[in-house]
N, C-alpha and C positions, 0 to 999 in steps of 0.2 A: 775654279772661280766662276766659270760660266754656269755650272750646275747650281752653285750657291746663289747666284743672282736670280736664276729662274725659280728656285725654291722660295726666295724672299718675295719675288713678284707675285707668285701664286698665292702665298700665304697672305700677302697684303690684300689681294683682291678678295679672297675668301673672308678675311676679317671685316672688310668694309661691307661686303654683301650680307654677312651674318648680323652686322650691327646696324643695318638700316632700320629706321623707325617705321612703325606701321604706316604712317602717312606717306612715306617715300615709296612704299610698295605699290605696284600697279593695282588700281581699284577695279575689281570685277564689276561688270554692268549689273544693275538690279535685275532680278528675275521678273519683278512686277512693279509697275508704276501705278500709283493710285492718285487720281485727281479728285479732290473733295471740294465741292462748291456749296456754300451755305447761303441759301437764297435770302437776301435782304439783311445780311449781317454787317452792321456798322463796326468799324474798328474799335470804338470805345466799349463795345460789349466785352472785349477782352479785359479791359481795365476796370470797367464799372462793376463787373461781377467777380473780379479776380479772387477776392478773399473767400468766395463761396464755392469756387471750383475745386474739385478733387485733384489729386496728384497725377492721375493716370490719363486725363483727357487733354484739354487745351494746355494745361501746365506742362504736361510731359513733352509735347512737341515744341513748346516755347522754350523750355529749359534745355532741351537736347537737340533742337534744330536751329534754324536761322530765321529770325523774324524781321520783316521789313515794316517798320513802324510808321512810315510816311508814304504808303503806297496809294495811288489814286487811279481812277479812270480818267482818260484824257479825251473824252468825246461826249457828245450829247446825241441821243438820249440814253440815260442809264436805265435800261429795261432788261428783263430776264434773258430774252433771246439774244440780245446784242451783247450782254455781258458774257454769257457762256461761249458765244462764238468768238469774241475777242480774246478771251483767255486761251482758247485752244488754237487759234490761228495766229496769234501774235501780232494782230493788226486791228485796224479800226473799220467802222462801217464804210468809210470812203473807199476801202479796198475789198472787204469781204462780202459786202452787199446786203447783209442783214441789218436793215436800218431801224427796225422796231420789232415789237411782237406782232402787231397788225399795222399795215400801212396802205395808203391809197396807191393802187397800181395804175399809173397814168397811161399804160398801154391797154390793159384790160378794162379800164374805166370802172373799177370796182375796188372795194376794200378787200385785202387778202390777209391770210394768216401765214406766218413765217414758214411753217412746215407742212401745210396742207398740200396734198398731192392725190388727185382722184385717179391717177394712173395705177395706184396700188390699193390693196385691200387689207382689211383687218385680219390679223392672225391671232386667234385665241377665242374669238366669238364672231357673231354675225352682225355686229354693229359697224359704225362708220368712223369711230374715233381712232382707228388704226390706219386710216388713209393718209399716211404721212411719208415724207422723205426729206432729205437735206438738199433737194435740187436747187433751191434758191441761194445756197451757199456757194460763192464763186471762187474760193481759194481752198487750199488743202488745210488740214489740221495737223497737229503734232502726231495724232494717232494715224492719220494717213501716211505721214512721212515715216513713221516707225514700220508700218507694213511694207512700204516701198523699200526701205533699207534692208528688210529681212526677206525680200522676195515673196511677200505676202504670207510669210510664216508668222507665228505668234498670233494671239487673239486680242482684239479690242472690243470692249463691251461697255455700253452706256446704260446707266440705271437712274431713274428718277420718277417721282410720281407725275411730274409734268412731262408731256411728250417732247416739247422743245428743249428741255433741259437734259433729256436722255439722247436725243437725236443729234443736235448740233455739235456737241463736244467730240463725238467719235467720227464725224466727217462722212466721207463718201465710201470708204472701204471697210466699214465696221463689220464684224461678225454678227453683232446683234445690238439692238437698242430696245430696252423694255421700259414701259410706263404703265401707270395704273388706271384701269377703267373702274370707277367706283359705282355710284348709284346702286342699282340692283344687280350689277354684274360681279363686282368683287373679284377682278381678275387682272393679273399682270399680262400685258399683251404686247404685240409688236406689229410690224407691217410686212407685206410681201416684198418690200424693198430689200429686206434682210433674209427672209426664209419663207417657206411655204407652210411649215407646221411648227408649233411650239415644241421645244425639247421636252422630253418626258419629265425632267426635273421641275420645269416651270409648271407643267400640268399638275404634278403632285403637290407643289407648293400652293397652287390655287385651291386644290381640293382640301388641303389641311385647314384652310379657313382661319388663319391666325388673326385676321382683322376682327372677328367676333370677340376674340379674347380681350382686345383692347377697347372695343366699342361697348361691350356690355359691362362697363365699369363706370366709376365717377371720376372726373378730373378734379382732384384736389391738389393743393400746393404740396410740393415735395417736402417742405419743412413748415413749421409753424408760420402762419401768414403774417404774424406780427414781426417776424424777422426780415421781411422783404422791404427793408428800409431804403434800398436803391430805387424803389418805384414809388409812384404817387399812390394815393388811397385807392383801394380796390373798387370802391363805389364812387364813380365820378362821371361827369357829363361828356367826356371826350372819347368814349369808347362805343363801338358798335356792339351789337348783341346777337346771339343766336336766336333764331325764330323759336318762340315758345318759352323763352326765358325772360322773366320780368325785368331783371337787372343783369348787367354784364359782370357778375360777381361769382366768386367761388362759394360753394362747390358747383360743378356742372355735371348734371346727370346725363351722361352720354347715351345710356340705353334709351332714355326717354327722348332726348334731343335728336337722335338719329331719325326718328319718325318724321320730323318736319325740316330736317336739314340735310337731305340728300342721302339718307341711309348710309351705305358704305362710303360714300363720298365725304362724309363727315371726318373720316380718319385723316384726310389730307390737311385738315385745318386745326389739328390738335398735336401736341408733342408726340403722341404715340405714332403719328405718321412717320416721324424720323426713325423711331425704333423699328417700325415695320420695314422701312427702307433698308436698315442695317440687316435685318433678318434675311431679306431677299439678296442683298449683296454678298453676305456670307455663304448663302446657298450657291450663288453663282460661282464664287471662287472655288468651292469644293467640287461642284459638279462639272465645271469647265476646266478643272485642273490648272487654274491660273497660277503662274509662278513655279511650275513644276517641270518645265522643259528647258532645252538649251536656248530657247528664244525668249525675248522680253515681251511680256503681255502688258496690256494697259486696261485699267478699269476706271471709268469716269463715273463718279457717284455724286448726285446733287440732292441735297436735303431741302425739300420744298415747304414743309410745314411751318418753318420759321417765317416764310413770306406771308402765308395766309394768316398766321397769328399776328404778325406785325401790321398788316393792312387793317385788320379788324380792331385791334386794341391800341396800337401806337407804340412809340419808342419807350415811354416811361411807365408802361403798364406792368402790374404784377404778373399777368399772363405771359408777357414777353420775358420777364426775368425767369419765371419758372420754366419756360420752354428752353432757355439756354442752359439752365442748371441740369435739366433732364438730358439735353443734347450732350452735355459734357460727359455724363455717364454712358450714353450711347457710344460716344467716341472712344471712351476708355475700353468698353467691351469690344469694339471693333479693332482697336489697336492690339489688344491682348490676343484676339483671334488671329490677326495677321502674324504676330510673333510665333504662335504655335503652328499655324497652318502653312505659312510661307517661309518663316525664319526671320529673326531680327535683322540679319545682315543682308537679306535678299530682296528687300523692297525699299522703294523711295516714294514719298508722297508729298504733295503740296496741298495746302488748305487755303482757300480764299472765298470771296463772295462775288456774286454777279452784279451787285449794287448795294447801296445802303438805304437810308430812309430819313425823312425829315420828321421832327417832332410834329405832333398834331398842331396845325396852325392855330386852331381855336385855343389850344392850351397855351401856345406862345403869346397869343393876343391877351389872354388873361393875365400874363406876366408883363404886359406892356412891351413885348418884343414884336417888332414889325413882322407881320404875316398876313397872308391874303387868300381870298377865295375868288376865283374868276368865273363869271357867268358866260358859258360858251355861246348861248343863244344871243345874248346881248352883243357879244363880240362879233358874231357873224353878221348881225344887223349893222354893226358899226362899219364893218368892211364893205358891205353893200352900199352903205351911205357914202363911202369914199369913192367907189367906182361911179355911183350915180352923180355925184357932185363934179367930178373931174372928167368923166368920159361919157356921161349921160346914158349909162347902161347898168343894169343889175344882173347881167348875164355873163360877166367876164370871169366869174369864179367857178371852178369845177369842183373843188373840194377844199375843206379846211380841216386838218387833223394833225396831231403830233406837233402842234405849234408851227405848222407849215401851211402855206397857201399855194394851191395848184391852180394855175390859170387855164382858162379855156382858150387854147391857142387858135382854134378854128374860128371861134366867135370874134376874137380880137382881130384876126386877119380879115374877116368878112366886113368888119366895121372900119377897116383901113387904119387901125391903130398899130402902134409899135409895142410889142410885148415887153421890151426892156424898159420903155417909158412907163408902162402900166405897173410893172413890178416895182420900179424905183419909187413911183408915187405912193404905192401901198406901203413900202418900207418906210418912207418918210412920214406917213400919216398914222400908221397903226401904233406908233409909240405914244400917241396922244390918248390911247385907251388906257384906263386906269392901271391895270396889272402888267401891261407890256413894258419891259425895260429897254430892250434893244431889238433891232430888226435889220436884216441885211438881205440883199437879193442874191439869188444863185449866181448871177453874173459877177457880183462882187467877190463871192467865194471862189470863183473860177479864175479871177484876175488879180487877186490880192492875197498875199501870204501873211496870215496872222501867226506870229511865232510863239505867243504865250497868251495867258488870260483866257477868259471864257469864250471869246470869239475864236480862239484857236481850237477849243473843244468843239464848238459848233462846226468849224471847218472840218475837223476830223470825222465828225458824224455825217457830213454831207457827202452824198454819192451822186455824181453828176447824172447818172442814168436813171436813178430811181427817186431822188428827193424832189421837193417842191421848188417853186419859183421865188418864194419869199420865206425866210426862216426867222423865227422870233424867239426871244428869250424873256421869260417873265421875271418879275422881282424874286429875290430869295424867299423861300417859305411860301410859295404860291401853289395851290392845288385847285383842280376843277371839280373835286368831289364834294361830298357832304362835309359837315363840320365835325363828324365823328370818324375816328380812325385816320390812317395816314397813307402815303404813297411815296413815289420816287420818280425819277426821270430827268432831273436837272443836271447841270454841270457844276453845281455848288458843292462845297466840301462835305456837307451832310449826306450827299448821295454818292460822292466819288471816293471817299476815304474808307478803305476796306482792309482787312487783314491779308497779308500774304506770308505764309509760313512754309518753309521747306524742311523736310525731315527725312532721315534714313540714310541709306547707302549713298555715299558720295557727297553728303552735305556736311558742312562745318557747323559747329555750335557758335551762336552769336546773334547779334542784332545790328540793325543800322537805322539811323534816323534820316539818312539821305532820301531824297524824293525819287521814287521809282514809279513805274506805270504798270498797269495790269498786263499790257501787251509784252512785258519783259519775261513773263513766265514761260511761254512756249519756246523762245530761243534759248533760255537757260536750261530747260529740261532737254532740249535737242542737243545742246552742248554736252550735257552730262552723258547722254546716250551715244554721243559721237555720230549723230545723224544730221542730215540736212534739215534746216528749219523749214516750217511751212512756207509755201511759195509766195505768200503776200506779206510776209513778216516785215514789220517796221519797228519792232521793239529791239532791245539790245540784251546781250548776255549779262547777267548779274554775276560777275566773276567772283565776287567776295563770298558768295554762299557755297561755292564748289570747292571740294578738296583738291581736285586735279585741274 
């Protein structure tokens, strides 16, 4: 009887083990994680152009991955450096310290750029555009945490045409970050922060001169231009133009235009810039043997051409639509490459954007939708008028930038004034300027907790050590640029609503209309990899996207 019981028990255990569903089996960690950031991609580019996308690009990961349909940035300002940093750190500027692309450094008393660092030299040529590092980033990234969890094994590499978009995602411990030096250089380069010499494969890639293949052609629409019904007329008054082109219309003779538009730098501003980035990313995966060892590697790829096109032509342009239709094909090519090179079950990726963009305000005005342009010189004179009226001085302002006012503390003290009183008076009065909608002092942000709304976003973007003394919010659809082309930076939905799509190993199929934040990506991927989240993380794990 005892032997019969043991036989029955053993058989039962074997039966249940053999009949486990695939989802019940322990999921192996991915060999490679790929973070894809599409610069300036609005969420509605997924839906607006949906019928024109192929099956292998955006649609593939939407249908077989998990899409967050109501994902937003939860801070101001929505700029490139801040977006990339927040994605990979899982937190906001209030913690990670990257408060803009450029900002006024109140300690150095000068404007600084987020990744400039004269302590390092360019690797790849004798220029200065490689003097960069992530030293202004004060928290770890998910890529740092992956390295720490694997005792510095595995590789993390950042790739983008923009230096900040390559450097900030891969944090402090990256094996490499590469960006493109155009003009007459035509080279992918890096910094001595990472290495002393370019790998041979990068040198070979530069010598192959693929950029000329793309630039010695004509940019014409991928399909018949009459089918671009998701966009406004190609010939309109709301778009900027290339130098040397009479109208901002198709076709665009790139071979001729490169002569007056930065030579090789022109490739950054056309759809081929994204194709060129895929070329380099594929080469990096092959030559660096990514996804081929017992450790998990991480590749951060940012597509920048979408941002340059968006700035020049705007949200509703034929050029923008064509850029995304071409990017869809680039993504299909990249995904197919990952399948064959790394293996379908061996990688996980996420796709998102660093910010979105507003419709060209002049275009909105033509439709009788409220929109504004702000004259920054008039605004500065207005501020000086406030300090003259209430404090009899025009020397109390040290800097005005990024919708922030930095006070001259020494001058205020020398005049026997109270800095908090000066800041509060400015906050009270600047809202009387036409395009300024709200204003608060740094002291208010330090002593009051805004739990929702746009003031909560302003608070999340405020860093006590680096930000200004008065912070302002303009009306929706307000820019300080010309009446052609568009930009971004606000806390309104047109700038904050972006795609977040997870796909691959360990990811469920599905979608959610719940509201999530961009800072939720890093803790979610950390949970998937079973590693500690970045040390400043304030986001949450999105459990519904994960299989385990």
